[in-house]
C-alpha positions as MATLAB code, in Angstrom:
seq = 'MTSQPFRQIHLDFHTSQQIVNVGGEFDPHQFAETLAKAHVNSINCFARCHHGYIYFDTKRHPERRHPYLQRNLLKEQIEACHAVGIRVPIYTTIQWDFFTGREHPEWLAVDADGRIQGPGPYEAGFRQNLLVNTPYFDFLKDHVEELFESVPVDGLWFDIVKPLDDSSVWAKQQMIEQGLDPADEKARQLFGLQIIDQFKAEMSAYVRTFSDDCSIFYNEGHISPSILPTKSAYTQLEIESIPSGEWGYIHFPITARYARTLDVPYLGMTGKFHTEWGDFHSLKNLEALEFECFQMLALGAQCSVGDQLHPNGILDGPTYDLIGKVFEQVEAKEAWCDNVTPVVEIGVMLPKSFGAEDTPPSSSPHGRIPRSSAGICQMLMADSFQFDFISGKTDFDKYKVIVLTDDVMLDESTAQKLEAFVNDGGKLIASYRGGLLEDTDTFPDFFGVSFEGDAPFNPDFVTPKGFIADGLHDSEYVMYVRGAQVKANDGATTIATVTRPYFNRTHEHFMSHRHAPSTGEVVYPAVIENGNVIYFAHPIFTQYRFRATSWTRTMLRNTLTYLLDKQLVTHNGPSTLNVTINQQEQGDTSRWVTHLLHYIPIRRSETIDVIEDVIPLFDLELNIQVSDGVQTVKLVPEDTELEFEAVDGELRFCVDKLHGHQMISIEFE';
ca = [
      25.370   -3.845   -0.239;
      26.031   -0.145    0.336;
      22.798    1.640    1.061;
      21.679    4.792   -0.749;
      20.359    7.837    1.135;
      16.874    7.115    2.427;
      15.230   10.492    1.744;
      15.635   11.511   -1.869;
      13.965   13.949   -4.250;
      13.848   13.607   -8.020;
      13.473   17.221   -9.163;
      12.191   17.297  -12.735;
      12.962   20.452  -14.734;
      11.657   19.862  -18.259;
      11.283   23.499  -19.326;
      10.003   24.802  -22.645;
      12.122   27.207  -24.677;
       9.106   29.537  -24.664;
       9.397   30.134  -20.895;
      11.359   33.275  -19.942;
      13.260   34.166  -16.764;
      14.262   30.531  -16.168;
      15.796   30.245  -12.717;
      15.475   33.988  -12.340;
      14.134   33.819   -8.772;
      16.363   30.971   -7.581;
      17.813   31.621   -4.128;
      20.531   29.108   -3.191;
      20.067   29.571    0.546;
      16.281   29.229    0.348;
      16.625   26.182   -1.917;
      18.928   24.330    0.475;
      17.046   25.452    3.578;
      13.728   24.205    2.152;
      15.231   20.798    1.393;
      16.995   20.473    4.743;
      13.838   21.434    6.626;
      12.003   18.675    4.712;
      14.626   16.120    5.893;
      15.926   15.568    2.342;
      19.435   14.127    2.092;
      19.748   13.605   -1.677;
      18.244   15.345   -4.702;
      18.553   14.703   -8.436;
      19.076   18.015  -10.267;
      19.022   18.634  -14.002;
      21.875   19.074  -16.435;
      19.663   18.565  -19.499;
      15.925   17.978  -19.937;
      13.576   16.243  -22.394;
      13.155   19.532  -24.258;
      16.898   19.180  -24.898;
      18.073   22.255  -23.004;
      21.092   22.514  -20.708;
      20.987   24.227  -17.295;
      24.625   24.981  -16.567;
      27.236   27.175  -18.230;
      28.069   24.891  -21.131;
      31.064   25.903  -23.242;
      30.904   22.943  -25.623;
      27.219   23.201  -26.520;
      26.127   26.826  -26.031;
      23.345   26.406  -28.593;
      21.684   23.971  -26.163;
      21.736   26.225  -23.134;
      18.136   27.200  -22.347;
      17.659   30.511  -24.191;
      16.156   32.215  -21.128;
      18.333   30.662  -18.400;
      19.396   33.452  -16.052;
      22.223   31.753  -14.151;
      24.530   28.747  -13.802;
      21.623   26.924  -12.185;
      22.920   23.371  -11.781;
      26.215   24.511  -10.264;
      24.442   26.789   -7.796;
      22.036   23.998   -6.824;
      24.914   21.598   -6.163;
      26.949   24.113   -4.167;
      23.949   25.112   -2.044;
      23.069   21.488   -1.266;
      26.629   20.427   -0.547;
      26.901   23.280    1.959;
      24.183   21.608    4.073;
      25.270   18.001    3.487;
      22.767   17.074    0.768;
      23.958   14.836   -2.058;
      23.175   15.876   -5.676;
      23.238   13.237   -8.435;
      22.925   14.840  -11.866;
      20.080   14.056  -14.251;
      20.460   13.994  -18.006;
      18.124   12.606  -20.623;
      19.126    9.960  -23.164;
      16.415    8.884  -25.594;
      13.960   11.793  -25.275;
      15.537   15.086  -26.390;
      13.295   17.312  -28.514;
      16.123   19.687  -29.502;
      18.313   16.881  -30.819;
      15.407   15.178  -32.567;
      14.560   18.415  -34.346;
      18.165   19.079  -35.369;
      18.983   15.450  -36.245;
      15.831   13.609  -37.326;
      18.082   10.986  -38.897;
      18.957    9.854  -35.335;
      15.314    9.088  -34.427;
      13.883    5.574  -34.171;
      11.552    4.485  -36.966;
       8.697    1.997  -36.712;
       8.197   -0.970  -39.030;
       6.000    1.168  -41.311;
       8.766    3.738  -41.772;
       7.280    6.423  -39.507;
       9.202    8.205  -36.764;
       8.189    6.716  -33.430;
       6.314    8.941  -30.974;
       4.201   12.096  -31.359;
       3.622   13.386  -34.863;
       4.740   16.812  -36.109;
       1.520   18.525  -34.938;
       1.207   16.811  -31.561;
       2.470   18.182  -28.251;
       5.256   16.125  -26.700;
       8.915   15.172  -26.812;
       8.670   11.390  -26.815;
      10.321   10.606  -30.099;
      13.048    8.037  -29.406;
      16.684    8.857  -30.115;
      19.084    6.092  -31.124;
      22.302    5.491  -29.202;
      23.772    3.426  -32.075;
      24.282    6.630  -34.078;
      26.641    9.645  -33.778;
      24.292   10.803  -31.010;
      26.351    8.606  -28.658;
      29.393   10.810  -29.371;
      27.420   13.867  -28.274;
      26.338   12.089  -25.080;
      29.930   11.232  -24.147;
      31.004   14.798  -24.830;
      28.133   16.048  -22.657;
      29.133   13.744  -19.797;
      32.779   14.796  -20.029;
      31.762   18.465  -19.817;
      29.731   17.746  -16.689;
      32.823   16.444  -14.935;
      34.706   19.557  -16.081;
      31.977   21.954  -14.953;
      30.445   20.769  -11.666;
      31.002   18.294   -8.816;
      29.460   14.959   -9.818;
      28.026   12.848   -6.983;
      26.239   10.612   -9.436;
      24.707   10.392  -12.899;
      21.037    9.621  -13.470;
      20.482    8.670  -17.099;
      16.788    8.800  -18.054;
      14.863    6.931  -20.761;
      17.278    4.114  -21.507;
      15.247    1.348  -23.066;
      15.468   -1.210  -25.875;
      13.808   -0.091  -29.089;
      12.196   -1.994  -31.935;
      13.797    0.184  -34.595;
      13.677    0.012  -38.397;
      15.903    3.019  -39.133;
      18.699    2.875  -41.708;
      21.141    2.560  -38.795;
      19.489   -0.546  -37.376;
      18.933   -2.148  -40.778;
      22.548   -1.706  -41.815;
      23.976   -2.871  -38.491;
      21.667   -5.898  -38.348;
      22.565   -6.946  -41.879;
      26.256   -6.641  -40.993;
      25.603   -9.094  -38.135;
      23.716  -11.488  -40.388;
      20.331  -10.595  -38.850;
      17.076  -10.075  -40.709;
      15.699   -6.574  -39.971;
      12.289   -7.619  -41.301;
      12.013  -10.114  -38.412;
      10.282   -8.406  -35.464;
      11.812  -10.757  -32.880;
      15.274  -10.198  -34.353;
      14.768   -6.421  -34.128;
      13.724   -6.700  -30.478;
      16.791   -8.783  -29.643;
      18.981   -6.310  -31.517;
      17.380   -3.461  -29.549;
      18.336   -5.220  -26.300;
      21.851   -5.760  -27.583;
      22.233   -2.075  -28.473;
      20.967   -0.739  -25.159;
      23.025   -3.247  -23.155;
      26.119   -2.234  -25.085;
      25.334    1.437  -24.479;
      25.013    0.956  -20.709;
      28.233   -1.032  -20.460;
      30.194    1.457  -22.567;
      28.751    4.541  -20.865;
      29.484    3.219  -17.361;
      33.045    2.364  -18.396;
      33.379    5.878  -19.822;
      32.056    7.481  -16.623;
      34.589    5.476  -14.621;
      37.431    7.188  -16.509;
      36.372   10.362  -14.654;
      35.165    8.984  -11.307;
      35.667    5.728   -9.445;
      32.754    6.151   -7.083;
      29.977    8.355   -8.454;
      26.623    6.594   -8.598;
      25.222    5.483  -11.964;
      21.643    4.613  -12.821;
      19.790    4.015  -16.103;
      16.036    4.561  -15.898;
      13.507    2.606  -17.918;
      10.593    3.091  -15.521;
      10.749   -0.596  -14.607;
      13.159   -3.229  -13.248;
      13.029   -6.709  -14.764;
      15.309   -9.652  -15.580;
      16.203   -7.835  -18.807;
      18.799   -5.846  -16.820;
      20.696   -8.957  -15.670;
      23.350   -8.855  -18.439;
      24.265   -5.265  -17.479;
      23.585   -5.268  -13.742;
      27.225   -4.353  -13.091;
      26.712   -1.083  -15.006;
      24.467    0.169  -12.172;
      25.443    1.231   -8.661;
      21.804    1.142   -7.562;
      18.372    0.311   -8.953;
      15.446    2.729   -8.815;
      11.840    1.732   -9.375;
       9.912    4.583  -10.943;
       6.378    3.714   -9.882;
       3.866    6.497   -9.263;
       0.670    4.728   -8.134;
      -1.516    7.711   -8.993;
      -0.178    7.574  -12.550;
       0.034    4.804  -15.124;
       1.708    2.351  -12.770;
      -1.118    1.892  -10.260;
      -0.709    0.436   -6.773;
       0.230   -3.074   -7.949;
       3.387   -2.268   -9.938;
       5.704   -1.416   -7.042;
       5.073   -4.394   -4.709;
       5.687   -6.811   -7.598;
       8.735   -5.071   -9.031;
      10.277   -4.463   -5.611;
       9.902   -8.115   -4.670;
      11.983   -8.936   -7.736;
      14.517   -6.090   -7.401;
      15.354   -7.093   -3.830;
      16.619  -10.488   -5.040;
      19.365   -8.912   -7.173;
      21.871   -7.957   -4.429;
      21.999   -4.344   -5.598;
      20.826   -1.412   -3.435;
      17.483   -0.165   -4.670;
      14.941    2.518   -3.977;
      11.365    3.232   -4.865;
      10.270    6.398   -6.596;
       6.798    7.850   -6.223;
       5.682   11.435   -6.759;
       4.202   14.313   -4.813;
       1.670   14.837   -7.601;
      -2.019   14.029   -7.382;
      -1.574   12.248  -10.714;
       1.959   12.020  -12.124;
       4.896   13.895  -13.659;
       4.329   17.510  -14.667;
       1.101   17.874  -12.653;
       1.930   21.376  -11.397;
       0.108   22.829   -8.380;
      -1.259   19.506   -7.187;
      -0.469   17.594   -4.015;
      -0.815   13.948   -3.131;
      -2.782   13.178    0.005;
      -0.521   12.865    3.057;
      -1.895    9.402    3.822;
      -1.039    8.204    0.311;
       2.533    9.529    0.418;
       3.005    7.935    3.837;
       1.873    4.556    2.564;
       3.982    4.726   -0.578;
       7.160    5.612    1.330;
       6.529    3.220    4.221;
       5.840    0.394    1.766;
       9.272    1.092    0.272;
      10.827    0.702    3.723;
       8.865   -2.483    4.334;
      10.210   -3.974    1.104;
      13.813   -3.039    1.847;
      14.051    0.067   -0.337;
      15.102    3.637    0.191;
      12.628    6.411   -0.715;
      12.527    8.905   -3.570;
       9.725   11.401   -4.183;
       9.345   13.085   -7.558;
       8.686   16.813   -7.854;
       9.036   19.387  -10.633;
      10.753   22.714  -10.071;
       8.844   25.781  -11.255;
      10.639   27.518  -14.154;
      11.361   30.481  -11.871;
      13.561   28.243   -9.698;
      11.527   28.418   -6.476;
      10.600   25.203   -4.668;
       6.909   24.966   -3.760;
       6.485   25.436   -0.005;
       3.405   23.223    0.521;
       5.084   20.420   -1.440;
       8.029   20.346    0.953;
       5.773   20.708    3.977;
       4.058   17.512    2.746;
       7.296   15.700    1.963;
       8.849   16.854    5.233;
       6.010   15.342    7.275;
       6.688   11.977    5.675;
      10.494   12.166    5.526;
      10.646   13.104    9.212;
       8.974    9.770    9.930;
      11.224    7.948    7.448;
      14.288    9.375    9.177;
      13.068    8.041   12.523;
      12.462    4.587   11.033;
      15.448    4.075    8.745;
      17.783    2.573   11.358;
      15.580   -0.547   11.257;
      15.387   -0.532    7.446;
      19.020   -0.293    6.339;
      20.884   -3.295    4.908;
      18.046   -5.754    5.383;
      17.182   -9.005    3.656;
      13.616  -10.286    3.286;
      12.442  -13.303    5.256;
      10.481  -15.320    2.691;
       8.869  -18.698    2.147;
       7.583  -18.523   -1.462;
       9.153  -17.650   -4.807;
       6.837  -16.633   -7.657;
       8.296  -17.033  -11.145;
       7.870  -14.064  -13.472;
       6.683  -14.639  -17.039;
       8.760  -13.346  -19.927;
       6.258  -10.569  -20.588;
       7.508   -8.909  -17.384;
      10.852   -8.488  -19.172;
      13.156  -11.490  -19.501;
      16.797  -11.321  -20.556;
      15.816  -11.904  -24.170;
      12.393  -10.243  -24.055;
      12.026   -6.506  -23.410;
       9.051   -5.522  -21.276;
       6.129   -3.624  -22.710;
       6.706    0.107  -23.109;
       3.531    0.736  -21.119;
       3.675    0.506  -17.306;
       0.335   -1.306  -17.460;
       1.730   -3.866  -19.884;
       4.746   -4.531  -17.722;
       2.659   -6.274  -15.087;
       1.024   -9.443  -16.427;
      -2.430  -10.130  -15.017;
      -1.274  -13.400  -13.520;
       1.559  -11.690  -11.602;
      -0.782   -8.991  -10.342;
      -3.351  -11.593   -9.313;
      -0.995  -13.732   -7.263;
       0.583  -10.668   -5.655;
      -2.843   -9.531   -4.456;
      -3.732  -13.026   -3.242;
      -0.514  -13.595   -1.309;
      -0.498  -10.125    0.269;
      -4.115  -10.535    1.363;
      -3.162  -13.691    3.289;
       0.206  -12.348    4.577;
       2.413  -14.916    2.862;
       6.040  -13.825    2.574;
       7.261  -14.017   -1.014;
       9.610  -12.813   -3.718;
       9.183  -12.612   -7.463;
      11.990  -14.511   -9.154;
      13.444  -15.533  -12.494;
      15.101  -18.746  -13.614;
      18.460  -17.207  -12.615;
      17.410  -16.758   -8.982;
      18.809  -19.069   -6.301;
      15.879  -21.313   -5.306;
      17.379  -22.504   -2.005;
      15.676  -19.908    0.209;
      12.144  -20.899   -0.869;
       9.959  -23.715    0.409;
       7.450  -23.313   -2.429;
       7.847  -21.998   -5.971;
       4.813  -20.936   -7.999;
       4.589  -20.931  -11.794;
       1.675  -18.670  -12.663;
      -0.638  -19.075  -15.634;
       1.756  -17.903  -18.370;
       5.246  -18.891  -17.182;
       6.889  -21.006  -19.864;
      10.087  -22.886  -18.990;
      13.327  -23.087  -20.899;
      15.266  -26.318  -20.553;
      17.738  -25.056  -17.937;
      14.993  -23.649  -15.671;
      12.983  -26.884  -15.986;
      16.017  -28.901  -14.908;
      16.660  -26.525  -12.022;
      13.040  -26.854  -10.856;
      13.174  -30.638  -11.100;
      16.246  -30.656   -8.873;
      14.444  -28.315   -6.452;
      11.445  -30.677   -6.282;
      13.607  -33.785   -5.954;
      15.366  -32.114   -3.038;
      12.068  -31.638   -1.187;
      10.931  -28.299   -2.578;
       7.242  -27.825   -3.395;
       5.878  -26.539   -6.696;
       2.518  -25.042   -7.716;
       1.668  -24.475  -11.374;
      -1.472  -23.261  -13.132;
      -2.874  -23.440  -16.652;
       0.084  -23.103  -19.086;
       2.518  -22.314  -16.307;
       5.294  -24.902  -16.524;
       4.926  -25.871  -20.184;
       8.251  -26.188  -21.941;
       8.851  -23.267  -24.279;
       7.349  -23.579  -27.764;
       5.622  -26.850  -26.825;
       2.406  -28.141  -25.270;
       4.348  -30.464  -22.983;
       4.940  -30.341  -19.246;
       8.174  -31.773  -17.795;
       7.740  -35.400  -16.733;
       7.954  -34.599  -13.009;
       4.674  -32.637  -13.228;
       2.676  -35.823  -13.787;
       0.312  -33.885  -16.092;
      -0.440  -34.186  -19.814;
      -1.666  -31.040  -21.571;
      -4.328  -31.754  -24.201;
      -5.169  -28.190  -25.214;
      -7.397  -25.380  -24.086;
     -10.631  -26.474  -22.455;
     -13.600  -26.754  -24.823;
     -15.954  -25.059  -22.350;
     -15.816  -21.535  -20.986;
     -16.817  -20.953  -18.330;
     -16.735  -24.303  -16.605;
     -16.978  -25.294  -12.938;
     -14.870  -26.776  -10.147;
     -16.035  -28.566   -7.010;
     -13.237  -28.243   -4.431;
     -12.235  -31.478   -2.733;
      -9.539  -32.622   -0.358;
      -7.026  -30.103    0.940;
      -8.261  -27.268   -1.318;
     -11.814  -27.398    0.063;
     -11.309  -25.993    3.582;
     -13.611  -23.021    4.132;
     -15.516  -23.588    0.882;
     -18.970  -25.007    0.281;
     -19.452  -28.510   -1.047;
     -20.620  -26.958   -4.283;
     -19.543  -26.051   -7.774;
     -17.678  -22.786   -8.348;
     -17.585  -21.000  -11.693;
     -14.216  -20.484  -13.388;
     -14.651  -17.431  -15.585;
     -11.383  -17.651  -17.525;
     -10.863  -20.536  -19.931;
      -8.636  -23.268  -18.530;
      -6.813  -26.261  -19.938;
      -7.978  -29.775  -20.675;
      -5.465  -32.084  -19.008;
      -5.133  -35.601  -17.699;
      -3.267  -37.062  -14.743;
      -0.393  -39.330  -15.709;
       0.276  -42.648  -13.999;
       1.122  -42.094  -10.346;
      -0.530  -38.664  -10.171;
      -3.745  -38.057   -8.240;
      -6.758  -36.022   -9.338;
      -7.789  -33.857   -6.379;
     -10.689  -31.972   -7.949;
     -12.564  -32.200  -11.224;
     -14.166  -29.944  -13.806;
     -17.856  -30.137  -14.664;
     -19.185  -28.791  -17.918;
     -21.969  -26.293  -18.695;
     -24.876  -27.275  -20.921;
     -23.205  -25.346  -23.724;
     -20.969  -22.378  -24.442;
     -22.849  -19.133  -24.926;
     -23.335  -18.366  -28.633;
     -26.092  -16.908  -30.788;
     -27.345  -20.471  -31.220;
     -27.082  -21.593  -27.611;
     -27.539  -19.177  -24.736;
     -29.311  -19.064  -21.422;
     -30.340  -16.184  -19.169;
     -28.103  -13.136  -18.838;
     -24.681  -14.785  -18.736;
     -23.532  -18.413  -18.922;
     -25.383  -21.690  -18.716;
     -25.220  -23.640  -15.427;
     -23.425  -26.916  -14.860;
     -24.793  -30.221  -16.044;
     -22.887  -31.957  -13.222;
     -21.002  -34.078  -15.780;
     -17.314  -34.499  -14.888;
     -15.131  -33.940  -17.959;
     -11.466  -33.655  -16.859;
      -9.234  -32.878  -13.849;
      -9.172  -29.445  -12.241;
      -6.373  -30.037   -9.706;
      -3.677  -32.720   -9.920;
      -1.133  -33.715   -7.281;
       2.061  -35.511   -8.206;
       4.426  -35.819   -5.251;
       5.635  -32.305   -4.459;
       3.886  -30.775   -7.483;
       0.316  -29.431   -7.478;
      -1.185  -28.288  -10.760;
      -4.341  -26.198  -11.364;
      -5.891  -26.525  -14.806;
      -7.351  -23.012  -14.682;
      -5.536  -19.650  -14.796;
      -6.517  -18.976  -11.193;
      -4.240  -15.942  -10.844;
      -5.519  -14.239  -13.958;
      -9.058  -14.980  -12.803;
      -8.410  -13.356   -9.435;
      -7.037  -10.211  -11.098;
      -9.999  -10.215  -13.480;
     -12.834  -10.963  -11.041;
     -11.371  -11.037   -7.465;
     -12.992  -14.438   -6.871;
     -12.656  -15.347   -3.215;
     -12.830  -19.079   -3.964;
      -9.663  -19.062   -6.070;
      -7.820  -17.208   -3.317;
      -9.095  -19.716   -0.773;
      -7.986  -22.643   -2.934;
      -4.509  -21.138   -3.221;
      -4.311  -20.431    0.514;
      -5.363  -24.003    1.302;
      -2.784  -25.390   -1.117;
       0.011  -23.326    0.388;
      -1.046  -24.276    3.901;
      -0.937  -27.926    2.796;
       2.538  -27.587    1.269;
       4.186  -25.404    3.903;
       4.989  -26.960    7.243;
       3.623  -23.796    8.837;
       2.891  -20.395    7.361;
       5.540  -17.904    8.432;
       3.055  -15.226    9.596;
      -0.580  -15.431   10.626;
      -2.746  -12.865   12.395;
      -6.314  -11.990   13.316;
      -6.401   -8.823   11.203;
      -8.285   -8.136    7.973;
      -7.070   -8.998    4.463;
      -6.230   -5.305    3.980;
      -3.394   -5.637    6.515;
      -0.031   -5.828    4.748;
       2.678   -7.723    6.668;
       6.348   -8.095    5.699;
       9.433   -9.273    7.592;
      13.053   -8.268    7.065;
      16.158   -9.621    8.759;
      18.831   -7.187    9.903;
      22.222   -8.172   11.261;
      23.624   -6.042   14.097;
      27.176   -7.162   14.818;
      26.903  -10.498   16.604;
      23.149  -10.185   17.007;
      20.248  -10.410   14.624;
      16.744   -9.048   14.527;
      13.637   -9.505   12.457;
      11.787   -6.272   11.725;
       8.109   -6.862   11.049;
       6.262   -4.134    9.152;
       2.507   -3.729    9.536;
       0.806   -1.448    7.006;
      -2.881   -0.624    6.898;
      -3.768    1.863    4.164;
      -6.537    1.137    1.668;
      -6.439    2.525   -1.903;
      -9.947    3.336   -3.168;
     -11.090    4.048   -6.752;
     -12.856    7.373   -6.190;
     -12.367    8.663   -9.711;
     -12.621    7.146  -13.166;
      -8.858    7.016  -13.600;
      -6.869    6.696  -10.370;
      -6.908    5.099   -6.935;
      -6.506    7.362   -3.920;
      -5.729    6.946   -0.234;
      -7.471    9.526    1.938;
      -8.001    7.879    5.316;
      -6.050    5.847    7.834;
      -8.297    3.267    9.462;
      -6.743    2.091   12.743;
      -6.725   -1.541   13.829;
      -6.810   -2.691   17.437;
      -5.681   -5.767   19.355;
      -3.766   -7.371   16.504;
      -2.558  -10.835   17.444;
       0.420  -12.084   15.431;
       1.951  -15.542   15.246;
       5.395  -15.767   13.625;
       7.490  -18.885   13.073;
      10.946  -18.148   14.506;
      14.056  -19.931   15.627;
      14.758  -20.150   19.340;
      16.344  -17.366   21.316;
      13.911  -14.455   21.128;
      15.166  -11.884   23.594;
      12.790   -8.939   23.200;
       9.854   -7.861   21.070;
       9.312   -4.130   20.870;
       7.637   -1.413   18.891;
      10.164    0.738   17.057;
      11.156    3.502   16.844;
       9.044    4.016   20.001;
      11.209    1.483   21.910;
       8.132    0.073   23.658;
       8.550   -3.531   24.763;
       5.711   -5.992   24.167;
       4.829   -9.064   26.134;
       5.396  -12.199   24.082;
       5.266  -15.957   24.224;
       7.669  -18.173   22.272;
       6.767  -21.865   22.304;
       7.966  -24.612   19.939;
       9.269  -22.166   17.370;
       6.150  -19.975   17.321;
       6.264  -16.408   18.578;
       2.990  -14.844   19.748;
       2.415  -11.215   20.676;
      -0.266   -8.528   20.444;
      -0.146   -4.970   19.086;
      -2.735   -2.856   20.873;
      -3.150   -0.308   18.083;
      -1.956    0.054   14.508;
      -2.359    3.485   12.923;
      -1.052    3.296    9.364;
       2.447    1.844    9.797;
       4.133    0.095   12.696;
       7.451   -1.705   12.923;
       8.069   -4.454   15.495;
      11.646   -5.484   16.197;
      12.083   -9.131   17.201;
      15.549   -9.300   18.708;
      17.380  -12.585   19.141;
      20.014  -13.529   21.670;
];
């Protein structure tokens, strides 16, 4: 994989036609000097914005040039940056263009009730969706061709490229021509995927007629298995994920752990804003921006920070002071973060709602992260397990354990692949409906479990036994989220059981403030073991996301400890310590770079989490399972060697102090 620049800016410039003197105070030297001083080495600059206006001297579409643009802004930005060695990919919008939507409403997507999608005629906003299966595509190609004629093109950054559930005359006619039923919602969704995949393939091929090597990216605000059919259309992946906005702090670590399995360079994108895009005159806390960028490095990504240029063309000084403080540190660290591969032990299967090849993800960043995926991500990070998120197309060989969370249904090919994995010694954990064959209530035979329907009682109770009970009381624990009623097939073993409440809470039967207690009567299995497969009848991952129940996390940790020969990383730090390991090849030698992160997001407002403080940790003892031949262990980039002990494949060392982020390079002979 060819790495992207590590220190990038995404410079929004969505500028209303009512703003005058656009770019009037732009100073090329000051622009480039500000970026260089902030250690920026790549910046996305605008050719055309969501308002639909163009920011260079367009000859083909002069009506689209911003009416108050004072100069050939994009060209001057590129020339100024190139003079100081800064790369400038070019941004242009695809599906949100207010000018085009106003001039060509017949090119806008329509919902199933016949209304134009997005804001109504008296609402503020430009988020009506344009259709690329209309003559609008011809305009886009003409626009791209003019870019290559007008300015140097390092790359193209196409924004808002997503599948649409469209009921316009265009979609209806084209679907009917293909023998599809436009009244069928699922058929429309599949057609929307087909259209956007075709657009990406055709647009990338068109771009390649002008340049063999410019970068190409299509932004949907999310990366999921739905991009697999067109992965070759991208030169890199970028994960738009601003934690202080809609995405929250859980979106990036999940999405990145999937993106890094795709063998395509990728970067994370956060923002300098206190909230998100367009939040002028706000600044993110330094500690938060540090964490967000350092987490990108820890997960093998390069860094991009979103900003928005003032209409006058002047970069905000305090913004680039903030970014420069973080990018200076990124620059010092990146030698240990380039061309790395994660060292992992667990693969977590993503449900289709995350965005499968034939299922587009939700249009909302919140909806793109299923509760079960968020729950297991939090649980595994809290206990420092090393894991990826995967799809059925992922190579399973690198994982010792695969987990099917509460809502992961299996197609036939994935079920067969998992059975082969288990038969070859791999371990499998499944929960609730995770592992059911698609469109059935049947588990594959190798599970050793029969599904009999949703449990009749909610909540019900589990008494941990056997290997799941370590660290828990010999007592019943409430399971807040309704589970499944199952039975163990011949040869399978029931590890723990479910006890019932006196009754479900209704207007006829209720007790105290919440639910009734247990009667102690055992009604069906809670945990079943069948060879290398362990099944939980409850949606334990959804429950953790919903209630943060320590007992479900403990049961999962105990199960993984039971299945893994040894956990890859253990330590004496708190559950707020985030640990990841990447492998980096250096000629004939190899090193593992361990990242320690200790930043704690706190909900201090009604709407967003913030990071304001760095709480140091002292005397951290780490145990890492390694192969033989450890030569040195040292703090980097400080180049401070640590004392270590390597015995029987276990490496032990101590970090005296962790303040925010620390990398430790384990170098092998």
